[in-house]
Phi, psi and omega in degrees: 000136179278151174290157179299319180299314180295317181296323176300318179295319180296313180299322181285340190247336188220162171286153174254150175259132180223167178237127175249143180249117173267100189261124178243151171262182186295339180259012173090000178290157184247133180276125175234150175243148178275115187296134177260345184240155173278151357284168179070020179302133178088351179264155170282133187211155176291153174293157177161189180178179186270156175275133182273157177301136180063021177254127177291158177300322179299316178293321178298317177304310182297315180297314183290321177298321179290313184285329183267329185238352178081001180221137179265339185259083176221129179284141182235154174235130182295132178258316181164180179252134182230161174240128176241123179236123183245150176280348181232183179204182176298338181286323182148187185283352182268358178233124179275165178232137178231120178247139163260117190250128171263112185261135181229143176256149179206157173260126183215100184254110177218138177274348187259058180293341177291348178266359180290153181301145184244019179293320182254339184229133182278340184203157176232154180204145173272130180241143166285159179300318181294323179295315182289326179292330181274340186283134174281351180266352175268129183296144181304323181294328173291319179299326181305327181295343185241005179254136180282336180243087180269174176305147188306322183257010184282317182224146178205161176246153181248000000 
């Protein structure tokens, strides 16, 4: 684990790698959580988190699925690579955040969303795609996952 001082320098100096989960239920709705931390604090956002130093992607998947969704055993399908750039960070408004995001889709059907972990999200809700695209409370970076025409540098395939 990095010290807070070291992590602040890293956030201010380099991109972070993260994994986002586009979680759908059996009727196609998308699970979003209301962010409690910056960046994107107060917005509805997909679950996910950053990959830690010396952590394999496989280990990061298991840790994040457990910490964000309460279950480690969920199959995922790769959606794409995205870039998220924020003017703020967990440190404050004077440090920006840059994420390289590996986005994955999964089917996760649970009626007990009130039992999901609340460390990163204060509340959860199922949204239809049209509902989340129209909402001013859903963060633009979450909307990118459902728009066919995103910003030129937001999503790309290799």
